[in-house]
C-alpha positions as CSV (number, residue, x, y, z in Angstrom):
1,X,-7.7,-84.9,-28.7
2,X,-7.9,-86.9,-25.4
3,X,-6.6,-84.2,-23.1
4,X,-3.6,-83.2,-25.3
5,X,-3.1,-79.5,-25.8
6,X,-3.4,-78.5,-29.5
7,X,-0.9,-76.0,-30.5
8,X,-1.3,-74.3,-33.8
9,X,-0.8,-70.7,-34.7
10,X,-3.5,-69.1,-36.7
11,X,-3.6,-65.9,-38.8
12,X,-7.0,-64.1,-38.9
13,X,-8.3,-60.9,-40.5
14,X,-11.0,-59.3,-38.3
15,X,-14.9,-59.2,-39.0
16,X,-17.7,-60.3,-41.6
17,X,-21.2,-60.5,-40.7
18,X,-22.0,-63.8,-42.2
19,X,-20.0,-66.4,-40.9
20,X,-17.1,-66.6,-38.5
21,X,-17.0,-70.4,-39.2
22,X,-17.3,-70.1,-43.1
23,X,-14.0,-68.7,-44.2
24,X,-11.6,-71.6,-44.0
25,X,-8.4,-71.6,-46.0
26,X,-5.1,-73.5,-46.1
27,X,-3.3,-74.0,-42.8
28,X,-0.4,-71.9,-42.1
29,X,1.8,-72.9,-39.2
30,X,3.7,-70.1,-37.5
31,X,5.0,-72.0,-34.7
32,X,8.0,-73.8,-36.2
33,X,8.0,-77.5,-36.6
34,X,11.2,-77.7,-34.6
35,X,9.5,-76.2,-31.6
36,X,6.5,-78.5,-32.0
37,X,8.8,-81.6,-32.2
38,X,10.5,-80.5,-29.0
39,X,7.2,-80.0,-27.3
40,X,6.3,-83.6,-26.1
41,X,4.4,-83.0,-22.9
42,X,0.9,-84.4,-22.3
43,X,-1.7,-82.6,-20.4
44,X,-4.0,-84.6,-18.1
45,X,-6.8,-82.6,-16.5
46,X,-9.9,-83.2,-14.5
47,X,-12.3,-81.1,-12.8
48,X,-15.5,-79.2,-13.6
49,X,-16.2,-76.0,-15.6
50,X,-15.3,-74.0,-12.5
51,X,-11.9,-74.7,-13.5
52,X,-10.9,-76.5,-10.4
53,X,-7.8,-78.8,-11.0
54,X,-8.1,-82.5,-10.6
55,X,-5.8,-84.8,-8.6
56,X,-3.3,-85.4,-11.5
57,X,-2.3,-82.4,-13.7
58,X,1.3,-83.2,-15.2
59,X,2.7,-80.7,-17.6
60,X,6.0,-82.5,-17.7
61,X,7.8,-79.3,-18.6
62,X,10.7,-79.5,-16.2
63,X,13.1,-80.4,-18.9
64,X,11.7,-78.3,-21.6
65,X,13.6,-75.6,-23.4
66,X,12.9,-72.2,-21.7
67,X,11.1,-70.8,-24.7
68,X,8.6,-73.7,-24.7
69,X,8.2,-73.4,-20.9
70,X,7.5,-69.9,-21.3
71,X,5.0,-70.3,-24.2
72,X,3.2,-73.0,-21.9
73,X,3.0,-70.5,-19.1
74,X,1.5,-67.8,-21.4
75,X,-1.1,-70.2,-22.6
76,X,-2.0,-71.1,-19.1
77,X,-2.2,-67.5,-18.2
78,X,-4.4,-66.9,-21.1
79,X,-6.8,-69.7,-20.1
80,X,-6.8,-68.2,-16.6
81,X,-7.7,-64.8,-18.0
82,X,-10.7,-66.1,-19.9
83,X,-12.0,-68.1,-17.0
84,X,-11.8,-65.0,-14.8
85,X,-13.5,-62.9,-17.3
86,X,-16.4,-65.5,-17.5
87,X,-16.5,-65.6,-13.7
88,X,-16.8,-61.8,-13.4
89,X,-19.5,-61.8,-16.0
90,X,-21.8,-64.1,-13.7
91,X,-21.8,-66.9,-16.3
92,X,-21.9,-70.7,-15.3
93,X,-18.1,-70.4,-14.4
94,X,-18.0,-70.5,-10.6
95,X,-14.3,-70.5,-9.8
96,X,-11.0,-69.8,-11.5
97,X,-8.1,-72.4,-11.6
98,X,-5.1,-72.0,-9.4
99,X,-2.0,-72.0,-11.4
100,X,0.5,-70.6,-9.0
101,X,3.1,-68.3,-10.4
102,X,1.2,-68.1,-13.8
103,X,-1.0,-65.4,-12.2
104,X,2.1,-63.0,-12.4
105,X,1.7,-63.0,-16.3
106,X,-1.8,-61.6,-16.1
107,X,-0.9,-58.0,-16.0
108,X,0.5,-58.1,-19.5
109,X,-3.1,-58.8,-20.9
110,X,-4.5,-55.8,-19.0
111,X,-2.1,-53.1,-19.7
112,X,-2.9,-49.7,-21.3
113,X,-3.6,-49.6,-25.0
114,X,-1.3,-47.5,-27.5
115,X,-2.7,-44.0,-28.5
116,X,-5.5,-44.1,-31.0
117,X,-6.6,-47.7,-29.8
118,X,-9.3,-48.9,-27.4
119,X,-10.3,-52.2,-25.8
120,X,-13.5,-53.8,-27.2
121,X,-14.8,-56.4,-24.9
122,X,-18.1,-58.4,-24.9
123,X,-19.3,-61.8,-23.6
124,X,-22.4,-63.8,-24.6
125,X,-23.8,-67.1,-23.2
126,X,-26.1,-69.2,-25.4
127,X,-27.1,-72.7,-26.2
128,X,-26.2,-73.9,-29.8
129,X,-27.7,-76.9,-31.7
130,X,-24.4,-78.9,-31.9
131,X,-22.3,-81.4,-29.6
132,X,-19.3,-80.1,-27.9
133,X,-16.8,-82.3,-29.8
134,X,-18.2,-81.3,-33.3
135,X,-18.2,-77.5,-32.2
136,X,-14.6,-77.7,-31.0
137,X,-13.5,-79.4,-34.2
138,X,-15.3,-76.7,-36.3
139,X,-13.4,-73.9,-34.4
140,X,-10.1,-75.5,-34.7
141,X,-10.8,-75.8,-38.5
142,X,-10.8,-72.0,-38.8
143,X,-7.2,-71.4,-40.0
144,X,-7.4,-68.1,-42.0
145,X,-10.4,-65.7,-41.6
146,X,-11.3,-62.5,-43.2
147,X,-13.8,-60.5,-41.1
148,X,-15.4,-57.4,-42.3
149,X,-18.7,-55.5,-42.4
150,X,-20.6,-55.7,-45.8
151,X,-19.7,-52.2,-46.8
152,X,-16.9,-50.5,-48.3
153,X,-16.9,-47.8,-45.6
154,X,-15.4,-49.8,-42.9
155,X,-11.9,-51.4,-43.2
156,X,-10.9,-54.9,-42.4
157,X,-9.7,-55.8,-39.0
158,X,-6.6,-57.9,-39.2
159,X,-5.0,-59.9,-36.4
160,X,-2.5,-62.6,-35.9
161,X,-3.1,-65.1,-33.1
162,X,-2.4,-68.4,-31.7
163,X,-5.5,-70.7,-31.2
164,X,-5.6,-73.8,-29.2
165,X,-7.9,-76.1,-27.3
166,X,-7.8,-77.4,-23.7
167,X,-10.3,-80.0,-22.3
168,X,-11.1,-78.9,-18.9
169,X,-13.1,-82.0,-18.2
170,X,-14.8,-84.8,-20.1
171,X,-16.6,-83.0,-23.0
172,X,-16.0,-79.5,-21.4
173,X,-13.7,-77.5,-23.5
174,X,-12.0,-74.0,-23.9
175,X,-11.0,-72.8,-27.1
176,X,-8.5,-69.8,-26.6
177,X,-7.1,-67.2,-29.0
178,X,-4.2,-65.0,-27.9
179,X,-2.2,-62.6,-30.0
180,X,1.0,-64.0,-31.2
181,X,3.1,-61.0,-30.1
182,X,2.6,-62.0,-26.5
183,X,5.0,-65.0,-27.4
184,X,8.7,-63.8,-27.4
185,X,9.8,-66.7,-29.6
186,X,7.1,-66.0,-32.4
187,X,8.2,-65.9,-36.0
188,X,7.4,-62.8,-38.1
189,X,3.9,-62.1,-38.9
190,X,2.5,-63.1,-42.3
191,X,0.4,-60.0,-42.0
192,X,1.7,-57.0,-44.0
193,X,3.1,-54.7,-41.4
194,X,1.7,-51.7,-43.3
195,X,-1.9,-52.8,-42.8
196,X,-3.9,-51.7,-39.7
197,X,-4.1,-54.6,-37.2
198,X,-6.1,-55.3,-34.0
199,X,-4.5,-57.2,-31.1
200,X,-6.5,-60.1,-29.7
201,X,-6.2,-60.2,-26.0
202,X,-7.1,-63.6,-24.5
203,X,-10.5,-64.5,-26.0
204,X,-12.3,-67.6,-26.5
205,X,-15.3,-70.0,-26.0
206,X,-16.0,-72.2,-23.2
207,X,-18.1,-75.2,-24.3
208,X,-20.0,-77.6,-22.2
209,X,-22.8,-80.3,-23.0
210,X,-26.4,-79.4,-22.6
211,X,-28.3,-82.6,-23.5
212,X,-27.7,-83.1,-27.2
213,X,-26.5,-79.4,-27.6
214,X,-23.6,-77.3,-26.4
215,X,-23.8,-74.4,-23.9
216,X,-21.2,-71.8,-24.9
217,X,-19.6,-68.8,-23.1
218,X,-18.2,-66.7,-26.0
219,X,-15.7,-64.0,-25.1
220,X,-14.3,-61.3,-27.4
221,X,-11.5,-59.2,-26.0
222,X,-9.6,-56.9,-28.5
223,X,-7.4,-53.9,-28.8
224,X,-8.8,-52.1,-31.9
225,X,-8.2,-48.8,-33.6
226,X,-10.6,-46.0,-33.0
227,X,-13.2,-46.3,-35.8
228,X,-13.5,-43.4,-38.4
229,X,-16.8,-41.3,-38.2
230,X,-19.2,-42.5,-40.7
231,X,-22.8,-43.9,-40.8
232,X,-21.4,-47.3,-39.3
233,X,-19.6,-45.7,-36.3
234,X,-22.5,-46.2,-33.9
235,X,-22.7,-49.9,-34.8
236,X,-19.2,-50.5,-34.2
237,X,-18.8,-48.5,-31.0
238,X,-21.9,-50.2,-29.5
239,X,-20.3,-53.6,-30.2
240,X,-23.1,-54.5,-32.6
241,X,-20.6,-55.0,-35.5
242,X,-18.0,-57.3,-34.0
243,X,-19.3,-58.4,-30.5
244,X,-19.6,-61.9,-29.1
245,X,-23.4,-61.9,-29.5
246,X,-23.0,-61.3,-33.1
247,X,-20.6,-64.3,-33.5
248,X,-22.9,-66.4,-31.5
249,X,-25.8,-65.5,-33.8
250,X,-23.7,-66.2,-36.8
251,X,-22.8,-69.6,-35.6
252,X,-26.5,-70.6,-34.6
253,X,-27.5,-69.2,-38.3
254,X,-25.2,-71.5,-40.0
255,X,-26.0,-74.5,-38.0
256,X,-29.7,-73.9,-38.8
257,X,-29.1,-73.1,-42.4
258,X,-27.3,-76.6,-42.8
259,X,-30.4,-78.5,-41.7
260,X,-32.8,-76.7,-44.0
261,X,-35.3,-78.8,-45.8
262,X,-37.0,-78.6,-49.2
263,X,-40.4,-77.3,-49.4
264,X,-40.5,-77.2,-53.2
265,X,-38.4,-79.3,-55.6
266,X,-39.7,-79.5,-59.2
267,X,-36.4,-80.4,-60.8
268,X,-34.2,-83.3,-59.8
269,X,-30.5,-83.2,-59.9
270,X,-27.9,-85.6,-58.6
271,X,-28.3,-87.3,-55.3
272,X,-26.6,-84.4,-53.3
273,X,-28.8,-81.6,-54.8
274,X,-29.2,-80.2,-51.2
275,X,-25.6,-80.0,-50.5
276,X,-25.0,-78.5,-54.0
277,X,-27.6,-75.8,-53.4
278,X,-26.2,-75.0,-50.0
279,X,-22.7,-74.8,-51.4
280,X,-23.8,-72.9,-54.4
281,X,-25.5,-70.2,-52.3
282,X,-22.5,-70.1,-50.0
283,X,-20.2,-69.5,-52.9
284,X,-22.4,-66.8,-54.4
285,X,-22.5,-65.1,-51.1
286,X,-18.7,-65.1,-50.9
287,X,-18.2,-63.4,-54.0
288,X,-20.9,-60.8,-53.1
289,X,-18.9,-60.2,-49.9
290,X,-15.7,-59.9,-51.9
291,X,-17.3,-57.1,-53.9
292,X,-18.6,-55.0,-50.9
293,X,-15.2,-55.5,-49.0
294,X,-13.4,-52.3,-48.3
295,X,-10.3,-54.0,-49.5
296,X,-10.8,-55.3,-52.9
297,X,-8.7,-58.1,-54.3
298,X,-6.2,-56.4,-56.6
299,X,-5.6,-59.5,-58.7
300,X,-9.4,-59.6,-59.7
301,X,-10.7,-56.0,-59.3
302,X,-9.7,-52.5,-60.1
303,X,-11.5,-49.4,-58.6
304,X,-12.5,-47.2,-61.5
305,X,-14.6,-44.8,-59.4
306,X,-14.9,-44.2,-55.7
307,X,-16.8,-41.1,-55.0
308,X,-20.3,-41.8,-53.5
309,X,-20.8,-44.9,-55.5
310,X,-17.8,-47.3,-55.9
311,X,-17.5,-48.8,-59.3
312,X,-15.1,-52.0,-59.8
313,X,-14.0,-53.6,-62.9
314,X,-13.3,-57.2,-63.1
315,X,-9.8,-57.6,-64.7
316,X,-9.7,-61.3,-64.1
317,X,-13.1,-62.3,-65.8
318,X,-13.0,-64.8,-68.5
319,X,-15.8,-63.8,-70.8
320,X,-15.5,-66.7,-73.2
321,X,-18.0,-66.4,-76.0
322,X,-19.9,-63.5,-74.3
323,X,-20.4,-60.5,-76.7
324,X,-19.8,-58.0,-73.8
325,X,-16.4,-56.7,-73.1
326,X,-16.2,-56.1,-69.3
327,X,-17.9,-57.0,-66.0
328,X,-18.6,-54.1,-63.7
329,X,-19.8,-53.9,-60.1
330,X,-21.3,-50.7,-58.5
331,X,-22.0,-50.5,-54.9
332,X,-22.9,-47.9,-52.2
333,X,-24.0,-47.9,-48.6
334,X,-26.7,-45.7,-47.3
335,X,-28.9,-45.0,-44.2
336,X,-32.6,-45.7,-44.6
337,X,-35.2,-44.4,-42.1
338,X,-36.9,-47.6,-41.4
339,X,-36.1,-50.5,-39.1
340,X,-34.1,-53.4,-40.6
341,X,-37.1,-56.1,-40.7
342,X,-39.3,-53.6,-42.6
343,X,-36.5,-52.8,-45.1
344,X,-35.8,-56.6,-45.6
345,X,-39.6,-57.3,-46.2
346,X,-39.7,-54.3,-48.6
347,X,-36.9,-55.4,-50.8
348,X,-38.1,-59.0,-50.8
349,X,-41.4,-57.9,-52.1
350,X,-40.2,-55.4,-54.5
351,X,-37.3,-57.5,-55.7
352,X,-38.8,-58.2,-59.2
353,X,-39.4,-54.4,-59.8
354,X,-35.8,-53.8,-58.5
355,X,-34.4,-56.5,-60.9
356,X,-36.3,-54.7,-63.8
357,X,-34.1,-51.7,-63.3
358,X,-31.2,-53.6,-64.7
359,X,-32.7,-56.6,-66.4
360,X,-34.4,-57.1,-69.8
361,X,-36.7,-59.6,-68.4
362,X,-40.1,-58.4,-67.1
363,X,-41.8,-61.7,-66.0
364,X,-41.0,-63.4,-62.7
365,X,-39.3,-66.7,-63.4
366,X,-40.6,-70.1,-62.4
367,X,-39.5,-71.4,-58.9
368,X,-38.1,-74.8,-59.3
369,X,-36.4,-75.4,-55.9
370,X,-36.8,-74.0,-52.4
371,X,-34.7,-74.9,-49.3
372,X,-35.7,-73.1,-46.2
373,X,-35.3,-73.4,-42.4
374,X,-38.3,-74.3,-40.3
375,X,-38.5,-70.8,-38.9
376,X,-38.1,-69.5,-42.4
377,X,-35.4,-67.1,-41.4
378,X,-33.2,-68.3,-44.2
379,X,-34.7,-69.3,-47.8
380,X,-32.5,-70.5,-50.9
381,X,-34.3,-70.7,-54.1
382,X,-33.6,-71.5,-57.7
383,X,-35.6,-70.0,-60.5
384,X,-35.8,-70.9,-64.1
385,X,-37.1,-69.0,-67.3
386,X,-37.0,-70.2,-71.0
387,X,-35.7,-67.6,-73.4
388,X,-35.3,-67.5,-77.2
389,X,-31.6,-68.4,-78.2
390,X,-32.3,-67.8,-81.8
391,X,-35.3,-68.0,-84.3
392,X,-35.6,-71.8,-83.8
393,X,-34.1,-72.6,-80.4
394,X,-34.9,-71.9,-76.8
395,X,-32.6,-72.2,-73.9
396,X,-33.0,-72.2,-70.1
397,X,-31.6,-69.6,-67.8
398,X,-31.5,-69.8,-64.1
399,X,-31.4,-67.4,-61.1
400,X,-30.2,-68.5,-57.7
401,X,-31.3,-66.4,-54.7
402,X,-30.6,-66.5,-51.0
403,X,-32.6,-64.3,-48.5
404,X,-31.5,-64.6,-44.8
405,X,-32.1,-62.5,-41.8
406,X,-31.1,-62.1,-38.2
407,X,-30.9,-59.4,-35.6
408,X,-27.5,-58.2,-36.8
409,X,-27.4,-58.4,-40.6
410,X,-29.7,-59.5,-43.4
411,X,-29.0,-60.4,-46.9
412,X,-30.9,-60.7,-50.2
413,X,-28.5,-61.8,-52.8
414,X,-29.0,-63.4,-56.3
415,X,-27.0,-64.4,-59.3
416,X,-27.8,-65.7,-62.8
417,X,-26.7,-69.3,-63.9
418,X,-26.4,-70.5,-67.6
419,X,-27.9,-73.7,-68.4
420,X,-24.3,-75.4,-68.7
421,X,-23.7,-74.0,-65.1
422,X,-26.9,-75.6,-63.8
423,X,-25.9,-78.9,-65.2
424,X,-22.4,-78.7,-63.8
425,X,-23.7,-77.8,-60.3
426,X,-26.7,-79.7,-59.9
427,X,-26.4,-82.7,-62.3
428,X,-22.5,-83.3,-62.2
429,X,-22.2,-81.8,-58.6
430,X,-19.4,-79.4,-59.6
431,X,-20.9,-76.3,-57.9
432,X,-17.5,-74.7,-57.6
433,X,-17.3,-74.1,-61.4
434,X,-20.0,-71.4,-61.5
435,X,-18.6,-67.9,-62.7
436,X,-20.8,-66.0,-60.1
437,X,-22.0,-62.4,-60.8
438,X,-24.1,-61.6,-57.8
439,X,-26.0,-58.6,-56.9
440,X,-28.1,-57.9,-53.8
441,X,-28.4,-56.1,-50.5
442,X,-26.9,-56.3,-46.9
443,X,-29.1,-54.6,-44.3
444,X,-27.8,-53.7,-40.8
445,X,-29.5,-52.0,-37.8
446,X,-28.2,-48.5,-37.3
447,X,-26.5,-48.6,-34.0
448,X,-28.4,-51.2,-31.9
449,X,-30.6,-54.2,-32.6
450,X,-33.8,-52.2,-31.8
451,X,-32.8,-49.3,-34.1
452,X,-35.6,-47.6,-36.1
453,X,-33.2,-47.1,-39.0
454,X,-31.2,-49.3,-41.1
455,X,-27.7,-49.2,-43.0
456,X,-28.1,-50.9,-46.4
457,X,-25.3,-51.7,-48.8
458,X,-26.3,-52.3,-52.4
459,X,-24.2,-54.1,-55.0
460,X,-25.2,-54.5,-58.8
461,X,-23.3,-56.2,-61.5
462,X,-23.3,-55.4,-65.2
463,X,-21.7,-56.8,-68.2
464,X,-21.1,-53.8,-70.6
465,X,-19.8,-53.2,-74.0
466,X,-18.5,-49.7,-73.5
467,X,-15.6,-47.5,-75.0
468,X,-14.2,-46.8,-71.6
469,X,-14.4,-46.9,-67.7
470,X,-16.0,-43.4,-67.7
471,X,-18.9,-44.4,-69.7
472,X,-19.2,-47.5,-67.5
473,X,-19.1,-45.5,-64.4
474,X,-22.0,-43.3,-65.6
475,X,-24.2,-46.3,-66.4
476,X,-23.5,-48.2,-63.2
477,X,-23.9,-45.0,-61.0
478,X,-27.3,-44.3,-62.7
479,X,-28.4,-47.9,-62.0
480,X,-27.4,-47.6,-58.3
481,X,-29.0,-44.2,-57.9
482,X,-32.4,-45.6,-59.4
483,X,-32.5,-48.4,-57.0
484,X,-31.8,-46.3,-54.0
485,X,-34.4,-43.8,-55.2
486,X,-36.9,-46.6,-55.7
487,X,-36.3,-48.0,-52.1
488,X,-36.5,-44.5,-50.6
489,X,-39.8,-43.7,-52.5
490,X,-41.3,-46.9,-51.2
491,X,-40.3,-46.3,-47.6
492,X,-41.9,-42.7,-47.8
493,X,-45.0,-44.0,-49.4
494,X,-45.5,-46.8,-47.0
495,X,-44.6,-44.8,-44.1
496,X,-42.5,-47.6,-42.7
497,X,-40.6,-47.1,-39.5
């Protein structure tokens, strides 16, 4: 980037627990190409993370169009705002930059919020295992993001913002987000105006080197709608759900996951088997998150029941040679009177018994691949079982599972794979061809990371040959009820807290 300010307008849909960095889609430029072609100024900056300007800072904007000049001033003001917030939070930022008349724009970032909304602000400092240039590049790759909690009870947060990067000094960066409606020359939002939105006040990440790692100051600053009263309200109001600390932990989790190592490998695939296993598990998890999203994809799912237990019907599934007629998903969220780690350990240990509630197989399959972090907070396994195809033939069936945990949200997700899908993913390297039908659990703390209760979302898939959706709803609801009852019984028997 070499000191040039990067201008790209981003569209974001606010908050999923698993990966702020993971949901990357096709770029959509909202600032017009005409404006970008007129914007030919270069930024040369020097100084330290305190924000002090160097001896040569040439914006070269004297002859720019007024709208470009105004946009640059808004960007400078947003940069000044996040540096000010970092200074006031007693981080490593020691002073703020002096931008003269730009300071007059700061009040527009601090005004009162509309009725029914509130400001949600948080800041977190941490060291993450990646160098500043790579981290900044990763963040600028996030173009379209859908953030949501893994539950149908909390709606998505949708926002529309400009993201750009500024190099403060060599290897010291600020990546800044600002809601696009601060820019008078903005083009119409691609977000549906009827959908609830949040407004992104100046937010961002300040990045500086720390040996081979990066020290980050992560700032979240949003105007959001007051949350509806349900079992997740305390987590949202405490900043547990969408705060800066959560995003930092999500980033660290992803970086550690990417350097996981095999502890068991009984089957050999193609040379990039580790990458295929990581990508397959990531793809499986994305489908799981689509299922438990409050806003379902109407092109793929139809809600056939939504009282207590939500039942979805897959209207886009290609069943091929399958004898079953339809793919259904049942899901629910509940409060469990035990801390998240205890619930996570319980489900991992009782996973086979829980599988048997909706599976015809009673024996545990053989583990043929195991990929995990050194601290064992994330583990991806592939299991294999041989079953009778007919009287004279046997075939192999596979089960992919990922179990991951952190202080904000833990997941236990698995999905079956056919022998052809296994060959496609791990021999041919085409992991994206798998038709995932995952089931599993998402486990959050109830209100704070030290809570003695958990919020658990359960999703189960079933392929049913039924006469109508009513029969499917009854079968899937019974299945969910059996699983929730089993979990609550085990918690009561063990006296977990």
